[in-house]
C-alpha positions in Angstrom: 0.0 0.0 0.0 1.5 3.4 -1.1 1.7 5.7 1.9 3.2 9.1 1.0 6.3 10.9 -0.2 8.4 9.6 2.6 7.1 6.1 3.3 6.6 3.5 0.5 4.6 1.0 2.5 4.0 -0.5 5.9 3.2 -4.2 6.2 3.9 -7.4 8.2 6.5 -9.8 7.0 6.4 -13.6 7.3 7.9 -13.3 10.8 5.2 -10.8 11.8 7.6 -8.0 12.0 6.3 -4.6 11.0 8.2 -3.4 7.9 8.3 0.4 7.1 9.9 1.0 3.7 11.3 4.4 3.1 11.3 6.2 -0.3 14.6 5.9 -2.1 15.5 9.6 -1.9 15.4 9.4 2.0 17.5 6.3 2.4 20.6 8.3 3.5 18.7 9.5 6.6 18.4 6.0 7.9 22.2 5.7 8.2 22.7 8.7 10.5 23.2 7.8 14.2 20.9 10.6 15.5 18.1 9.5 13.2 18.4 5.8 14.3 18.2 6.9 17.9 15.2 9.1 17.2 13.4 6.3 15.4 14.0 3.8 18.2 12.9 6.3 20.8 9.8 7.1 18.8 8.9 3.4 18.3 9.4 2.7 22.0 7.2 5.7 22.9 4.4 4.7 20.5 4.4 0.9 21.1 5.2 1.0 24.8 5.4 -2.5 26.3 4.7 -4.1 22.9 8.0 -2.9 21.5 10.8 -5.5 21.4 13.3 -4.5 18.7 14.0 -2.1 15.9 16.3 -3.0 13.0 17.3 -0.6 10.2 18.2 -1.9 6.8 19.2 -0.1 3.6 15.7 1.3 3.0 13.6 -0.4 5.6 12.8 -0.3 9.2 11.9 -3.6 10.9 10.0 -3.5 14.2 9.5 -6.6 16.3 6.6 -6.4 18.7 5.1 -8.6 21.3 3.4 -11.7 19.9 -0.4 -11.2 19.4 -0.1 -7.4 19.1 1.2 -7.2 15.5 -1.9 -5.8 13.8 -2.7 -3.4 16.6 1.0 -2.2 16.7 1.0 -1.9 12.9 -2.0 0.4 13.1 -0.2 2.5 15.7 2.9 2.7 13.5 0.8 3.8 10.6 -0.9 6.5 12.6 1.8 7.8 14.9 5.3 6.8 13.7 4.6 7.8 10.1 3.5 11.3 11.3 6.7 11.6 13.4 8.8 10.3 10.5 7.2 12.8 8.1 7.9 15.7 10.4 11.5 14.6 10.9 12.1 14.0 7.1 10.6 17.3 6.2 12.7 19.1 8.8 15.9 17.3 7.6 15.2 17.9 3.9 14.7 21.6 4.7 18.0 21.7 6.6 19.8 20.2 3.6 18.4 22.9 1.3 20.1 25.7 3.3 
C-alpha cells in the first residue's frame, strides 16, 4: 500500500515484524546515528510495552513487537510513527536545502 512521499509501504513480513519501507531519496537519513536513535525512541514511545526490537536496513525499518499485538501495533505505527517520520524527514530535507 502506497503511503506518502516519505514512506513507500507498511506491512507485516512472514515473521510478523512490521516493515516500514522508506522512499529511495530518503535512504541516507536511515544511516545517521541521531536518526536511528530518534526512530528507536519514537517506536518505544508509541508501542510502549509491545516494543521488542528495531532494526534498520538499507531502506527499511523492521519492528519486532510482542506476539499477538502485531496488527494493533502496525495500526499505531501507521498513525503515529509515520507522522513523526514525516515531520523529521521534512525538517531534515529543509535543513539540507540551506
